[in-house]
C-alpha positions as CSV (number, residue, x, y, z in Angstrom):
1,M,-56.8,-117.6,-98.7
2,L,-53.2,-118.1,-96.8
3,R,-52.9,-116.5,-93.2
4,L,-50.1,-116.0,-92.0
5,D,-50.2,-115.4,-88.5
6,V,-46.6,-113.3,-86.9
7,S,-47.6,-112.4,-83.4
8,V,-44.5,-111.0,-80.9
9,H,-45.0,-111.7,-77.5
10,V,-43.1,-108.8,-75.5
11,T,-42.0,-108.9,-72.4
12,P,-41.5,-106.1,-69.9
13,G,-37.8,-106.8,-69.8
14,S,-37.2,-106.8,-73.5
15,A,-39.5,-103.4,-73.9
16,L,-37.3,-101.9,-71.3
17,R,-34.2,-103.3,-73.1
18,A,-35.3,-101.4,-76.0
19,I,-36.5,-98.4,-74.6
20,R,-33.5,-97.9,-72.5
21,G,-31.1,-98.8,-75.9
22,I,-33.2,-96.0,-77.7
23,H,-33.5,-93.9,-74.8
24,T,-28.7,-94.2,-75.1
25,L,-29.0,-93.9,-78.5
26,V,-31.4,-90.3,-78.1
27,W,-29.3,-88.9,-75.3
28,A,-25.8,-90.0,-76.9
29,F,-27.0,-88.0,-80.2
30,F,-28.1,-84.5,-78.1
31,A,-24.4,-85.3,-75.7
32,S,-22.9,-85.3,-79.0
33,A,-24.4,-82.0,-80.1
34,I,-24.0,-79.9,-77.1
35,L,-20.0,-81.3,-77.3
36,A,-19.8,-80.1,-81.3
37,M,-21.1,-76.2,-80.3
38,P,-18.2,-75.3,-78.9
39,V,-15.8,-77.0,-81.3
40,A,-18.0,-75.1,-84.2
41,A,-18.1,-71.9,-82.9
42,W,-14.1,-72.0,-82.0
43,Q,-13.1,-72.7,-85.7
44,R,-16.1,-70.2,-86.4
45,R,-18.4,-72.6,-88.1
46,F,-21.4,-70.9,-87.5
47,G,-23.4,-72.7,-89.6
48,W,-23.0,-75.5,-87.4
49,F,-22.9,-73.8,-84.7
50,L,-26.5,-72.5,-85.4
51,A,-27.8,-76.1,-86.6
52,L,-26.3,-78.0,-83.6
53,T,-27.9,-75.4,-80.9
54,G,-31.2,-75.5,-82.9
55,L,-31.1,-79.5,-82.2
56,V,-30.3,-78.8,-78.5
57,F,-33.3,-75.8,-78.2
58,V,-35.8,-78.3,-79.5
59,E,-34.8,-81.0,-77.0
60,V,-35.1,-78.1,-73.7
61,I,-38.7,-77.6,-75.1
62,V,-39.2,-81.3,-75.6
63,L,-38.0,-81.4,-72.1
64,A,-40.0,-78.4,-70.7
65,L,-43.0,-79.5,-72.2
66,N,-42.9,-83.1,-70.1
67,K,-41.9,-81.2,-66.7
68,M,-38.3,-81.5,-67.7
69,R,-38.2,-85.3,-68.0
70,C,-37.3,-87.1,-71.4
71,P,-40.8,-88.9,-72.5
72,L,-39.0,-92.1,-72.5
73,T,-38.8,-92.1,-68.8
74,G,-42.5,-91.9,-68.5
75,V,-42.3,-94.7,-70.9
76,A,-39.5,-97.5,-69.6
77,A,-41.7,-96.9,-65.9
78,R,-44.7,-99.3,-67.6
79,Y,-42.2,-101.7,-67.8
80,T,-40.2,-101.6,-64.0
81,S,-41.0,-100.5,-60.5
82,E,-37.1,-99.3,-60.9
83,R,-36.7,-96.1,-59.9
84,Q,-32.9,-95.4,-59.8
85,A,-31.8,-92.8,-61.9
86,N,-30.6,-94.6,-64.6
87,F,-33.2,-97.0,-64.6
88,D,-34.4,-96.0,-68.1
89,I,-31.3,-95.4,-69.8
90,Y,-27.5,-97.2,-70.2
91,L,-25.5,-94.4,-68.1
92,P,-23.4,-94.7,-65.1
93,V,-26.0,-94.2,-61.9
94,W,-24.2,-90.6,-61.6
95,L,-23.9,-89.6,-65.0
96,A,-27.8,-90.2,-65.0
97,R,-28.2,-88.7,-62.1
98,Y,-25.9,-85.1,-63.0
99,N,-27.0,-84.9,-66.5
100,K,-29.2,-81.7,-66.7
101,E,-26.8,-79.7,-64.6
102,I,-23.5,-81.3,-66.7
103,F,-24.8,-81.0,-70.6
104,G,-27.2,-78.4,-69.3
105,S,-23.6,-76.3,-68.1
106,L,-22.0,-77.4,-71.0
107,F,-24.6,-75.9,-73.6
108,V,-24.3,-72.5,-71.8
109,F,-20.5,-72.8,-72.2
110,G,-20.9,-73.5,-76.0
111,L,-23.6,-70.9,-75.9
112,L,-21.1,-68.3,-74.6
113,L,-18.0,-69.1,-76.8
114,G,-20.4,-69.0,-79.6
115,L,-21.6,-65.6,-79.1
116,V,-17.5,-64.2,-78.0
117,R,-16.2,-66.2,-81.3
118,W,-19.3,-64.5,-83.0
119,L,-18.7,-60.6,-81.7
120,R,-14.7,-61.3,-82.3
């Protein structure tokens, strides 16, 4: 019988880089959705607006269920003792630190603009 041994050695550094890359892609997806919400609302594309809003609400629920932390943060923490604001994602420290405040405000703005455009 032919036996193929394909073992992969994953170092903590490579695991952390992979988690940071995935986390950054997920962040970019949701940040783009939040930025697209007011555009969709302004253009009165309410189907798109509602779809984007629904996607972001899924993210909000995941964060709420995880004590307002991304689940990937906990996974990344297993591979490093570093705890700088951006230890788990490829973002500048200032953006990682104020991410929820910045994009939370933009999300609320998008919701309000969508409501105003819907009612007019």
